[in-house]
C-alpha positions as CSV (number, residue, x, y, z in Angstrom):
1,M,20.1,-33.0,22.4
2,D,20.3,-31.8,18.8
3,S,17.6,-29.2,19.1
4,W,15.1,-28.0,21.7
5,I,12.1,-25.7,22.1
6,E,11.1,-23.5,25.0
7,V,7.9,-21.5,25.7
8,L,8.5,-18.6,27.9
9,E,5.0,-17.5,28.9
10,F,2.0,-19.6,29.9
11,P,-1.4,-17.9,30.2
12,S,-3.1,-18.5,33.5
13,A,-6.3,-20.5,33.5
14,S,-7.7,-18.4,36.3
15,R,-6.6,-14.9,35.1
16,D,-7.3,-15.4,31.4
17,P,-9.2,-18.5,30.6
18,Q,-9.6,-17.6,26.9
19,A,-5.9,-17.3,26.3
20,H,-5.3,-20.4,28.4
21,K,-7.7,-22.4,26.2
22,A,-6.0,-21.1,23.1
23,Y,-2.6,-22.0,24.4
24,T,-3.5,-25.6,25.3
25,T,-5.4,-26.0,22.0
26,V,-2.8,-24.4,19.6
27,L,0.5,-25.2,21.2
28,T,0.1,-29.0,21.5
29,E,3.1,-31.3,21.9
30,G,2.9,-32.1,18.2
31,A,2.7,-28.5,17.1
32,L,5.7,-27.5,19.2
33,D,7.7,-30.5,17.9
34,F,6.9,-29.5,14.3
35,L,7.9,-25.9,15.0
36,R,11.2,-27.1,16.5
37,R,12.0,-29.1,13.4
38,L,10.9,-26.3,11.1
39,V,13.0,-23.6,12.8
40,S,16.0,-25.9,13.2
41,T,16.0,-27.0,9.6
42,F,16.0,-23.4,8.3
43,E,18.0,-21.7,11.0
44,D,21.1,-21.1,8.9
45,D,19.0,-19.9,6.0
46,V,17.2,-17.4,8.1
47,N,20.4,-16.1,9.6
48,Q,21.8,-15.6,6.1
49,L,18.6,-13.8,5.1
50,Y,19.2,-11.3,8.0
51,R,22.9,-10.8,6.9
52,D,21.8,-10.3,3.3
53,R,19.3,-7.7,4.4
54,A,21.9,-5.8,6.4
55,N,24.3,-5.8,3.5
56,R,21.6,-4.6,1.1
57,H,20.6,-1.8,3.4
58,T,24.3,-0.7,3.7
59,A,24.5,-0.6,-0.1
60,Y,21.5,1.7,-0.3
61,Q,22.9,3.9,2.5
62,E,26.1,4.2,0.5
63,G,24.3,5.1,-2.7
64,R,24.7,1.6,-4.3
65,G,21.1,0.7,-4.6
66,P,20.0,-0.7,-8.0
67,S,19.7,1.7,-10.9
68,E,19.0,-1.1,-13.4
69,F,17.6,-4.6,-13.4
70,S,20.3,-7.2,-12.7
71,A,22.2,-8.5,-15.6
72,A,22.9,-11.7,-13.7
73,T,19.2,-12.7,-14.0
74,A,18.5,-11.4,-17.4
75,Q,17.9,-14.9,-18.8
76,T,15.2,-15.5,-16.2
77,R,13.4,-12.3,-17.2
78,S,13.7,-12.9,-20.9
79,S,12.8,-16.6,-21.0
80,D,9.3,-18.0,-21.6
81,W,8.0,-19.8,-18.5
82,R,4.9,-19.9,-16.4
83,I,4.1,-20.7,-12.8
84,A,2.3,-24.0,-12.0
85,P,-1.4,-24.0,-12.7
86,L,-3.6,-22.3,-10.1
87,P,-6.1,-24.3,-8.1
88,A,-9.7,-23.6,-8.9
89,A,-10.1,-21.8,-5.6
90,L,-7.6,-19.1,-6.7
91,L,-8.8,-18.4,-10.2
92,D,-11.2,-15.6,-9.1
93,R,-9.3,-13.0,-7.1
94,R,-11.6,-10.1,-7.5
95,V,-12.0,-9.1,-3.8
96,D,-10.1,-10.0,-0.7
97,I,-11.0,-8.5,2.7
98,G,-7.8,-6.9,4.0
99,D,-6.5,-6.2,7.5
100,V,-8.6,-8.9,9.1
101,D,-7.2,-9.3,12.6
102,P,-7.6,-13.1,13.4
103,S,-7.8,-12.3,17.2
104,N,-10.9,-10.3,16.6
105,G,-13.5,-13.0,16.4
106,P,-16.4,-10.9,15.2
107,L,-14.3,-9.2,12.5
108,L,-13.0,-12.6,11.2
109,R,-16.5,-14.1,11.3
110,N,-18.1,-11.2,9.3
111,A,-15.2,-11.2,6.7
112,M,-15.6,-15.0,6.1
113,L,-19.3,-14.6,5.6
114,S,-19.0,-11.4,3.4
115,G,-19.1,-13.1,0.0
116,A,-15.6,-11.9,-0.9
117,Q,-13.3,-14.3,-2.8
118,G,-10.8,-14.3,0.0
119,V,-9.9,-13.0,3.4
120,Q,-6.5,-11.8,4.2
121,V,-6.1,-13.3,7.7
122,D,-3.5,-10.8,8.9
123,F,-0.9,-11.5,11.5
124,D,1.2,-8.7,10.1
125,D,0.2,-5.1,9.1
126,G,-3.3,-5.0,10.7
127,F,-2.3,-7.0,13.8
128,C,-0.8,-6.4,17.2
129,P,1.2,-9.5,18.0
130,S,0.8,-9.6,21.8
131,W,1.0,-13.2,23.1
132,R,-2.7,-13.2,23.9
133,N,-3.6,-12.0,20.4
134,V,-1.3,-14.5,18.7
135,L,-2.7,-17.5,20.6
136,I,-6.4,-16.5,20.2
137,G,-5.7,-15.6,16.6
138,H,-4.3,-19.0,15.7
139,L,-7.2,-20.8,17.5
140,N,-9.7,-18.7,15.6
141,V,-7.9,-19.6,12.3
142,A,-7.8,-23.3,13.1
143,N,-11.5,-23.3,13.9
144,A,-12.4,-21.2,10.8
145,A,-10.5,-23.7,8.6
146,R,-13.0,-26.3,9.8
147,G,-16.1,-24.2,9.2
148,Q,-16.4,-23.2,12.9
149,L,-16.5,-19.4,12.9
150,P,-16.2,-17.3,16.1
151,G,-19.7,-16.9,17.6
152,D,-21.0,-20.2,16.3
153,Q,-22.5,-22.6,18.8
154,E,-20.0,-25.2,20.1
155,G,-19.9,-28.2,17.7
156,H,-21.6,-26.3,14.9
157,T,-19.8,-26.7,11.6
158,R,-21.1,-24.8,8.5
159,A,-20.7,-26.0,5.0
160,A,-18.4,-23.2,4.1
161,T,-15.9,-25.2,2.1
162,D,-17.6,-25.6,-1.3
163,G,-16.1,-24.4,-4.5
164,T,-17.6,-20.9,-4.4
165,S,-17.0,-19.9,-0.7
166,T,-14.5,-17.4,0.7
167,V,-11.0,-18.8,1.1
168,M,-8.6,-17.9,3.9
169,M,-5.3,-16.3,2.8
170,V,-3.1,-16.3,6.0
171,R,-0.5,-13.6,6.2
172,P,2.2,-14.5,8.6
173,R,4.3,-11.8,10.2
174,A,7.2,-10.6,8.1
175,W,10.8,-11.6,8.6
176,N,11.6,-8.5,10.6
177,M,9.3,-9.6,13.5
178,I,10.1,-12.2,16.2
179,E,7.9,-14.3,18.5
180,A,9.4,-13.3,21.8
181,N,7.6,-16.0,23.8
182,V,9.1,-19.1,22.0
183,M,12.7,-20.1,21.7
184,V,14.3,-22.8,19.6
185,N,17.9,-23.7,20.2
186,G,18.3,-20.8,22.6
187,R,17.1,-18.2,20.1
188,R,13.7,-16.5,19.8
189,V,12.0,-17.7,16.7
190,S,11.0,-15.5,13.8
191,G,7.3,-14.4,13.7
192,A,7.1,-15.6,10.1
193,L,8.1,-19.2,10.9
194,F,5.9,-19.3,14.1
195,D,2.8,-18.1,12.3
196,F,3.4,-20.2,9.2
197,G,4.2,-23.3,11.3
198,M,1.2,-23.0,13.6
199,F,-1.2,-22.5,10.6
200,V,0.1,-25.3,8.4
201,F,0.4,-27.8,11.3
202,S,-3.2,-27.2,12.6
203,S,-4.9,-26.7,9.2
204,G,-2.6,-27.4,6.3
205,R,-3.6,-31.0,5.5
206,H,-7.2,-30.4,6.3
207,L,-7.4,-27.5,3.8
208,A,-5.5,-29.4,1.2
209,E,-8.0,-32.3,1.4
210,L,-10.8,-29.7,0.7
211,S,-8.8,-28.1,-2.1
212,R,-9.0,-24.8,-0.1
213,G,-5.4,-24.3,0.8
214,P,-3.2,-23.7,2.5
215,F,-2.9,-20.3,0.9
216,L,-0.8,-17.4,2.1
217,Y,0.2,-13.8,1.7
218,L,4.0,-13.2,2.1
219,S,4.9,-9.7,3.4
220,K,7.9,-7.5,2.8
221,L,10.1,-9.8,0.8
222,E,13.1,-8.1,-0.6
223,S,14.7,-10.5,-3.0
224,A,14.5,-13.6,-5.1
225,S,16.7,-15.4,-2.5
226,E,14.0,-14.8,0.1
227,A,11.4,-16.2,-2.3
228,A,13.6,-19.2,-2.8
229,L,13.8,-19.7,0.9
230,W,10.0,-19.7,1.3
231,D,9.8,-22.2,-1.6
232,R,12.2,-24.6,0.2
233,I,10.1,-24.1,3.4
234,F,6.9,-25.0,1.5
235,T,8.5,-28.1,-0.1
236,W,9.9,-29.3,3.3
237,T,6.5,-28.7,5.0
238,E,4.6,-30.6,2.3
239,E,6.8,-33.6,2.8
240,A,6.8,-33.3,6.6
241,L,3.0,-33.0,6.9
242,D,2.1,-35.3,4.0
243,I,0.5,-32.5,2.0
244,P,0.6,-33.1,-1.8
245,A,3.5,-31.5,-3.5
246,N,3.0,-27.9,-4.7
247,T,-0.3,-27.5,-2.8
248,I,0.8,-24.6,-0.7
249,K,0.3,-21.3,-2.7
250,A,1.5,-17.9,-1.7
251,C,0.9,-14.3,-3.0
252,V,3.9,-12.1,-2.6
253,L,3.2,-8.5,-1.6
254,I,5.6,-6.2,-3.5
255,E,6.2,-3.8,-0.6
256,S,9.8,-2.7,-1.0
257,L,12.0,-1.0,-3.5
258,P,14.4,-3.9,-3.7
259,A,11.6,-6.3,-4.5
260,A,10.4,-4.2,-7.4
261,F,13.6,-5.0,-9.2
262,E,13.2,-8.7,-8.8
263,M,9.6,-9.5,-9.6
264,D,10.3,-12.0,-12.4
265,E,13.0,-13.7,-10.3
266,M,10.7,-14.1,-7.3
267,L,7.9,-15.6,-9.4
268,W,10.5,-18.0,-10.8
269,E,11.7,-19.1,-7.4
270,L,8.2,-19.7,-6.2
271,R,6.8,-20.9,-9.6
272,N,5.5,-24.2,-8.1
273,H,3.9,-22.4,-5.1
274,S,3.0,-19.0,-6.5
275,A,-0.4,-17.3,-6.3
276,G,0.9,-14.2,-7.9
277,L,1.9,-10.7,-6.7
278,N,0.1,-7.9,-5.0
279,C,0.7,-4.1,-4.8
280,G,1.4,-2.9,-1.3
281,M,1.4,0.8,-2.0
282,W,2.2,2.5,1.3
283,D,4.9,0.1,2.5
284,Y,6.4,0.4,-1.0
285,A,6.4,4.2,-0.8
286,A,7.9,4.1,2.7
287,S,10.8,2.0,1.5
288,F,12.0,4.9,-0.7
289,I,12.6,6.8,2.5
290,T,13.9,4.1,4.7
291,R,16.4,3.1,1.9
292,M,17.3,6.5,0.6
293,G,15.9,9.1,2.9
294,H,19.3,10.2,4.2
295,D,20.0,11.7,0.7
296,R,18.9,15.3,0.5
297,R,18.5,14.9,-3.3
298,K,15.8,12.3,-2.8
299,I,13.2,14.0,-0.7
300,F,10.0,12.0,-0.9
301,P,6.9,14.1,-1.8
302,D,4.1,14.8,0.7
303,R,2.2,11.6,0.6
304,N,-1.1,13.1,1.4
305,R,-1.0,15.5,-1.6
306,Y,1.4,14.1,-4.2
307,V,1.5,10.3,-3.9
308,S,-1.2,8.2,-5.7
309,M,-1.5,5.6,-8.4
310,D,-1.9,8.5,-10.8
311,R,1.8,9.5,-10.4
312,H,4.2,8.1,-12.9
313,F,6.4,6.1,-10.5
314,M,3.4,4.4,-8.8
315,R,1.6,3.8,-12.1
316,S,4.8,2.2,-13.4
317,Y,5.1,0.0,-10.3
318,R,1.5,-1.2,-10.7
319,R,2.0,-1.8,-14.4
320,K,5.2,-3.8,-13.8
321,V,3.4,-6.0,-11.2
322,I,0.5,-6.7,-13.5
323,A,2.5,-7.3,-16.7
324,T,5.1,-9.4,-15.0
325,C,2.4,-11.6,-13.4
326,H,0.3,-12.1,-16.6
327,R,3.3,-13.0,-18.7
328,R,3.9,-15.8,-16.2
329,G,0.3,-17.0,-15.8
330,A,0.0,-15.5,-12.3
331,P,-2.8,-13.3,-10.9
332,A,-2.0,-9.7,-10.1
333,T,-4.0,-7.8,-7.5
334,G,-4.1,-4.1,-6.6
335,G,-3.9,-2.5,-3.2
336,M,-6.5,-2.1,-0.5
337,F,-9.1,0.7,-0.7
338,A,-8.9,2.2,2.8
339,G,-12.2,4.0,2.9
340,V,-14.7,2.8,5.5
341,D,-18.1,3.7,6.8
342,D,-17.4,4.2,10.5
343,G,-21.2,4.4,11.2
344,S,-21.4,8.2,11.0
345,L,-21.9,8.5,7.2
346,T,-25.2,9.9,5.8
347,T,-26.8,8.1,2.9
348,H,-25.2,10.6,0.5
349,D,-21.8,10.1,2.0
350,K,-22.1,6.4,1.7
351,Q,-22.8,6.8,-2.0
352,L,-19.7,9.0,-2.3
353,L,-17.7,6.3,-0.5
354,V,-18.9,3.6,-2.9
355,S,-18.3,5.8,-5.9
356,A,-14.8,6.6,-4.8
357,C,-14.0,3.0,-4.2
358,V,-15.4,1.8,-7.5
359,S,-13.5,4.6,-9.4
360,A,-10.2,3.5,-7.7
361,K,-10.7,-0.2,-8.4
362,E,-11.9,0.4,-11.9
363,G,-8.5,2.1,-12.4
364,D,-6.9,-1.2,-11.2
365,A,-9.1,-3.2,-13.5
366,L,-8.4,-1.0,-16.5
367,A,-4.7,-1.3,-15.8
368,G,-5.2,-5.1,-16.0
369,A,-5.4,-6.2,-12.4
370,D,-7.4,-9.3,-11.5
371,G,-8.6,-8.0,-8.2
372,A,-7.9,-5.8,-5.1
373,L,-8.7,-5.6,-1.4
374,V,-11.2,-3.7,0.6
375,Y,-11.8,-3.4,4.4
376,D,-15.4,-2.2,4.5
377,L,-17.6,-5.3,3.8
378,S,-20.2,-3.1,2.2
379,L,-17.8,-2.5,-0.7
380,V,-17.4,-6.2,-1.6
381,Q,-20.2,-6.4,-4.2
382,P,-19.5,-3.0,-5.8
383,V,-15.8,-4.0,-6.3
384,Q,-16.7,-7.4,-7.6
385,D,-19.0,-5.9,-10.1
386,A,-16.4,-3.2,-11.1
387,F,-13.8,-5.9,-12.0
388,A,-16.3,-8.3,-13.6
389,K,-17.5,-5.7,-16.1
390,H,-13.9,-5.4,-17.4
391,F,-13.2,-9.1,-17.6
392,A,-13.9,-11.0,-20.9
393,K,-17.2,-12.8,-20.8
394,G,-17.0,-16.0,-18.7
395,C,-13.5,-15.3,-17.5
396,P,-12.7,-15.1,-13.7
397,N,-9.6,-12.9,-14.3
398,Q,-7.6,-11.0,-16.9
399,L,-4.7,-13.4,-17.4
400,S,-5.4,-14.0,-21.0
401,S,-6.6,-10.5,-21.9
402,Y,-3.5,-8.7,-20.7
403,A,-0.8,-11.3,-21.2
404,A,2.6,-9.5,-21.2
405,R,1.5,-6.5,-23.2
406,D,4.0,-4.2,-21.7
407,A,6.2,-6.1,-19.2
408,D,9.4,-4.9,-20.8
409,T,8.4,-1.3,-21.3
410,V,8.7,-0.3,-17.6
411,T,12.3,0.8,-17.0
412,A,14.3,1.2,-13.8
413,H,14.1,4.9,-14.3
414,D,10.3,4.7,-14.4
415,L,10.3,3.0,-11.0
416,L,12.8,5.5,-9.4
417,Q,11.3,8.7,-10.9
418,I,9.6,10.1,-7.8
419,P,7.7,13.4,-8.0
420,T,9.8,16.5,-7.5
421,E,7.4,18.4,-5.2
422,S,9.4,18.9,-1.9
423,D,7.2,21.1,0.2
424,V,4.8,19.9,2.9
425,S,1.6,21.4,4.3
426,L,1.0,21.8,8.1
427,D,-2.2,19.9,7.8
428,S,-0.4,17.0,6.2
429,L,2.3,16.9,8.8
430,R,-0.3,16.9,11.6
431,T,-2.2,14.1,9.8
432,N,1.0,12.0,9.6
433,I,1.6,12.6,13.3
434,E,-1.9,11.7,14.3
435,V,-1.7,8.4,12.3
436,C,1.6,7.5,14.1
437,V,0.4,8.4,17.6
438,R,-2.9,6.6,17.2
439,Y,-1.2,3.5,15.7
440,V,1.3,3.2,18.5
441,K,-1.4,3.9,21.0
442,G,-3.3,1.0,19.5
443,W,-0.3,-1.3,19.8
444,L,-0.1,-0.4,23.5
445,E,-3.8,-1.4,23.8
446,G,-3.5,-4.6,21.8
447,R,-4.9,-3.3,18.5
448,G,-3.1,-3.4,15.1
449,H,-5.2,-1.1,13.1
450,L,-7.8,1.7,13.6
451,I,-10.3,3.8,11.8
452,M,-9.4,7.5,11.5
453,N,-11.2,10.1,9.4
454,G,-13.1,7.5,7.5
455,K,-10.1,5.4,6.6
456,V,-8.5,2.3,8.0
457,E,-4.9,2.9,9.2
458,D,-2.5,0.1,9.8
459,S,1.3,-0.4,10.0
460,A,1.6,0.4,6.3
461,T,0.2,3.9,6.6
462,A,2.0,4.4,10.0
463,E,5.2,3.3,8.2
464,I,5.0,6.0,5.4
465,S,3.8,8.6,7.9
466,R,6.6,8.2,10.4
467,A,9.3,7.8,7.7
468,Q,8.1,11.0,6.0
469,I,8.2,12.9,9.3
470,W,11.7,11.6,10.0
471,Q,12.9,12.7,6.5
472,Q,11.2,16.1,6.8
473,I,13.0,16.8,10.1
474,R,16.3,15.5,8.9
475,H,16.4,17.8,5.9
476,G,14.3,20.7,7.2
477,V,11.7,20.3,4.4
478,P,10.0,23.7,3.8
479,F,6.3,24.3,4.3
480,E,4.1,25.4,1.5
481,S,3.0,29.0,1.4
482,P,1.6,30.1,4.8
483,P,-2.1,29.3,5.2
484,A,-4.7,31.9,4.7
485,A,-5.5,34.2,7.6
486,V,-7.8,32.7,10.2
487,P,-10.0,34.4,12.8
488,D,-8.7,35.4,16.1
489,A,-8.2,32.8,18.8
490,D,-11.4,34.0,20.6
491,S,-13.5,32.7,17.7
492,H,-12.0,29.2,17.7
493,S,-14.4,27.6,20.2
494,R,-15.8,25.3,17.6
495,A,-13.0,25.3,15.0
496,P,-11.2,22.1,14.1
497,L,-7.8,21.8,15.8
498,S,-6.1,21.8,12.4
499,V,-7.3,25.3,11.9
500,V,-6.2,26.4,15.4
501,T,-2.9,24.8,14.7
502,H,-2.5,26.9,11.6
503,K,-2.9,30.0,13.8
504,R,-0.7,28.8,16.6
505,H,2.2,27.8,14.4
506,K,1.9,30.3,11.6
507,A,5.4,31.6,12.0
508,A,6.9,28.1,12.0
509,A,4.7,27.0,9.1
510,A,6.2,29.7,6.9
511,D,9.6,28.2,7.3
512,R,10.3,24.4,7.6
513,V,9.7,21.3,9.5
514,T,11.7,21.1,12.8
515,A,11.9,18.7,15.6
516,P,10.5,21.2,18.2
517,L,7.5,21.9,16.0
518,V,6.9,18.2,15.5
519,R,7.1,17.6,19.3
520,E,4.6,20.4,19.9
521,L,2.2,18.9,17.3
522,I,2.6,15.5,19.0
523,R,1.7,17.0,22.3
524,E,-1.5,18.5,20.8
525,V,-2.5,15.1,19.3
526,V,-1.9,13.5,22.7
527,C,-4.0,16.1,24.4
528,D,-6.8,15.6,22.0
529,L,-6.8,11.8,22.6
530,N,-6.6,12.2,26.4
531,A,-9.5,14.7,26.3
532,A,-11.6,12.3,24.2
533,E,-11.0,9.6,26.8
534,G,-12.0,11.9,29.7
535,H,-8.8,12.8,31.4
536,P,-7.6,16.2,30.2
537,Q,-5.7,18.7,32.3
538,E,-6.1,22.4,31.8
539,G,-2.8,24.3,31.4
540,G,-2.1,27.7,32.9
541,D,-2.2,29.3,29.5
542,G,-5.7,28.0,28.8
543,T,-4.6,25.3,26.5
544,T,-5.2,21.6,27.1
545,T,-2.2,19.5,28.1
546,S,-1.7,15.8,28.7
547,T,-2.6,13.8,31.7
548,P,-0.3,14.2,34.8
549,S,2.8,12.0,34.4
550,T,2.1,10.2,37.7
551,I,-0.3,7.9,35.7
552,S,0.7,8.0,32.0
553,S,-2.0,7.2,29.6
554,S,-1.4,5.0,26.5
555,A,-1.6,8.3,24.5
556,D,1.2,9.8,26.6
557,E,3.4,6.7,26.0
558,A,2.6,6.7,22.3
559,G,3.5,10.4,22.0
560,D,6.8,9.8,23.7
561,L,7.6,6.9,21.4
562,V,6.7,8.7,18.2
563,A,8.8,11.7,19.3
564,D,11.7,9.4,19.7
565,L,11.1,7.4,16.5
566,V,11.0,10.4,14.2
567,T,14.2,11.9,15.6
568,L,16.5,8.9,15.7
569,R,19.9,9.3,14.0
570,E,19.0,6.7,11.4
571,C,15.6,5.9,10.1
572,P,14.5,2.4,11.2
573,L,13.5,0.1,8.4
574,F,10.2,-1.0,10.1
575,I,8.1,0.7,12.7
576,T,7.0,-2.7,14.1
577,T,10.7,-3.6,14.7
578,Y,11.2,-0.4,16.6
579,L,8.1,-1.0,18.7
580,E,9.2,-4.6,19.4
581,E,12.6,-3.4,20.5
582,Q,11.0,-1.0,22.9
583,R,9.2,-3.9,24.6
584,I,5.9,-2.4,23.7
585,L,4.2,-5.8,23.8
586,R,5.5,-6.6,27.2
587,R,4.5,-3.2,28.6
588,G,1.0,-3.6,27.3
589,A,0.7,-7.2,28.5
590,D,-1.5,-6.4,31.5
591,R,-3.8,-4.0,29.7
592,P,-7.2,-5.1,28.5
593,S,-7.0,-7.0,25.2
594,H,-9.4,-6.8,22.3
595,A,-8.9,-10.4,21.3
596,K,-12.0,-12.5,21.1
597,L,-12.8,-16.1,20.4
């Protein structure tokens, strides 16, 4: 036998009929055979990709990361060329809905009916890839591609495929993730190839016939060679599935420091399959730490206070993405506005939310971007209007208005010039800890993103949060000036925990970030989460402690994992890889899942 495929877990029809239905519908004999051929064909290339990534990371660790754009590809950057023409469905990119977990049927349904230009159907940053979620997610995607949205009556098909309707942009898992339940040739398959393969086999030809795809987002690419691999995968798939050549289109998220130095080169490699580039702000910021965080001279600034698109290095990054794309006839889109109405906002606060979103996205539009992402569906129309008013009359984008005006003015130094502020506030540290604990807790419970303090948090914000904590512990980053005096403990009955924390840790806050302090703050976050879920335990000193260890809550487990993650000897490149290696998905397999058909 030249190649073979094995599925390791079969959902029970009696215990989980929804997952069983998804399994039998998605993993057909034909789908598995296609996946076997796809993985076998590109097995050597994928293995080389992993070796190249390891070598690249070693170079950064040794201080040999790029300080200039490569001379070897100078001709690609200087030559005049453009990507293949975009299909009509991708000319208007003003608003995509981001972080749409395909296993959450109501969320997918509402996003597809939102009136946005596109929906980022996300198997990556906003998704927890439990086997149940993966199966139900792919069934929901296959049905949605045929106009059958979750919640529709059986057999009902809506006319949602005309030239003005919302398109699906499927985001497979990144190359760092695996699908642990499927093996080809005795090896577990990459999550990227599994998600891509299931999507294109079930829906690729159908969407192509409708001129609605297949369209994708590609996460966490690091180099032009990785873009070239995807291009070969697309070409092979088009031939294998009888999809017209150059029909598959993909938008690459620029989410890593290495990728920022090869934007032209990636567009060149994908020129026949390109749908442009996107700014992935927080993953990009985190990559500075995961690549160079061991270097005391490169302390990354407090992300909650000093990192935004107004800072020079981030502004240069956005400018480079936009100018590079427009020079090549490719759309460029800004990042996702994370603000969300969680149902508790007053009318005034809702107006403030819309105002903040419009202001941020008008900044993208003025910089030349062709669109951006939002999570809150109520922001779709305001953002569409914000971009439209900056477009030339009758134009669906800014490709002609901003063609190559400053592509060559962004230097390597601009991209690497991070702010010099090196202190941290106690509130900011605790916020980062809470994001991490809540995110990991969500994974344990089958969720890939959450709403916290009026913002959506996913693996990208968890990534920068945990990386920042790791670096602050590693180098003993100092705190800002001690917080102002607060009332005595007796008056704290209604005070926010962050205020109480200032009082409790005032001595430590005057000094620096330490592992014991971080662990204490983690325990406080865990106690808060346990108390909110109704199982606190009162400690002997009057403080609230976590649930007894005889039955650990998911918050307890999450706290333990985060405490380990931020004190490892080396900083992991990806939080999701770390969680996968801890067998998080297997440990949470028997917990209730939030996946819905």
